[in-house]
C-alpha positions as CSV (number, residue, x, y, z in Angstrom):
1,M,-152.1,-74.5,-137.9
2,T,-154.5,-76.4,-140.3
3,N,-156.4,-74.4,-142.8
4,L,-159.8,-75.1,-143.4
5,S,-162.6,-73.1,-145.3
6,V,-165.9,-73.4,-147.0
7,C,-166.9,-71.9,-150.2
8,I,-170.1,-69.5,-149.7
9,G,-170.5,-68.6,-153.6
10,S,-174.1,-69.0,-155.0
11,S,-173.6,-72.7,-156.2
12,C,-172.3,-73.8,-153.0
13,H,-174.7,-71.8,-150.8
14,I,-177.6,-73.4,-152.6
15,N,-176.0,-76.8,-152.1
16,G,-175.7,-76.3,-148.5
17,S,-172.9,-74.5,-147.3
18,Y,-174.3,-72.7,-144.5
19,N,-175.2,-76.0,-142.9
20,I,-171.8,-77.1,-143.3
21,I,-170.4,-74.0,-141.7
22,Q,-172.6,-74.6,-138.7
23,T,-171.6,-78.1,-138.5
24,F,-167.8,-77.5,-138.6
25,Q,-168.2,-74.2,-136.1
26,Q,-169.9,-76.7,-133.7
27,L,-167.1,-79.6,-134.4
28,I,-164.6,-77.1,-133.6
29,E,-166.1,-75.9,-130.4
30,E,-166.8,-79.6,-129.4
31,N,-163.2,-80.7,-130.0
32,H,-161.5,-77.6,-128.5
33,L,-159.8,-76.9,-131.9
34,H,-159.7,-73.2,-132.3
35,E,-156.0,-73.1,-131.6
36,K,-155.4,-75.6,-134.1
37,I,-157.8,-74.7,-136.9
38,D,-157.8,-71.6,-139.0
39,F,-161.6,-71.7,-140.1
40,K,-163.0,-69.3,-142.9
41,A,-165.4,-68.9,-145.3
42,E,-164.2,-67.9,-148.9
43,F,-166.0,-66.7,-152.0
44,C,-166.1,-68.9,-155.2
45,S,-164.0,-71.8,-155.1
46,K,-164.6,-72.0,-159.0
47,M,-165.7,-75.6,-158.4
48,C,-169.7,-75.0,-159.1
49,N,-169.8,-77.7,-161.8
50,R,-169.2,-80.4,-159.3
51,E,-171.9,-81.6,-156.7
52,G,-172.0,-80.6,-153.2
53,V,-169.9,-77.7,-151.6
54,A,-166.2,-76.9,-151.8
55,V,-164.2,-77.1,-149.1
56,N,-160.7,-76.2,-148.7
57,F,-158.6,-78.5,-146.5
58,N,-154.9,-77.7,-146.2
59,G,-154.5,-76.6,-150.0
60,E,-156.6,-79.8,-151.1
61,T,-160.2,-79.0,-152.3
62,F,-162.8,-81.5,-151.4
63,N,-166.5,-81.5,-152.7
64,I,-169.0,-82.6,-149.5
65,T,-172.6,-82.4,-148.6
66,P,-174.4,-81.4,-145.5
67,E,-175.1,-85.1,-145.1
68,N,-171.7,-86.2,-145.0
69,A,-169.9,-82.9,-143.3
70,Y,-169.5,-84.8,-139.9
71,K,-167.8,-87.7,-141.3
72,F,-165.6,-85.8,-143.5
73,F,-164.4,-83.7,-140.2
74,D,-164.2,-86.7,-138.2
75,Q,-162.1,-88.7,-140.7
76,T,-160.0,-86.2,-142.5
77,V,-159.8,-83.1,-140.3
78,L,-159.8,-84.8,-136.9
79,G,-157.6,-87.5,-138.7
80,L,-154.9,-85.2,-139.6
81,I,-154.7,-83.2,-136.5
82,N,-154.8,-86.5,-134.0
83,Q,-151.7,-87.6,-136.4
84,K,-149.8,-84.4,-135.4
85,I,-150.1,-85.0,-131.8
């Protein structure tokens, strides 16, 4: 199972975590990945001093913006899942 979480702490919330969560939920649904991705929100990833929203993907933290959420999901998340097939 692939782990994907989005920080919903104060700083990340202000930087668009809600929009990223909505985008990821839509992409998981469209790609029928409920069985392959454990998706959740987490409170404060301690990355508040960085630009964007903290996203943890299989133990690695990335900082992304709502504008590049589709690209991140397509390249990083789907890229790894497609490698496993």
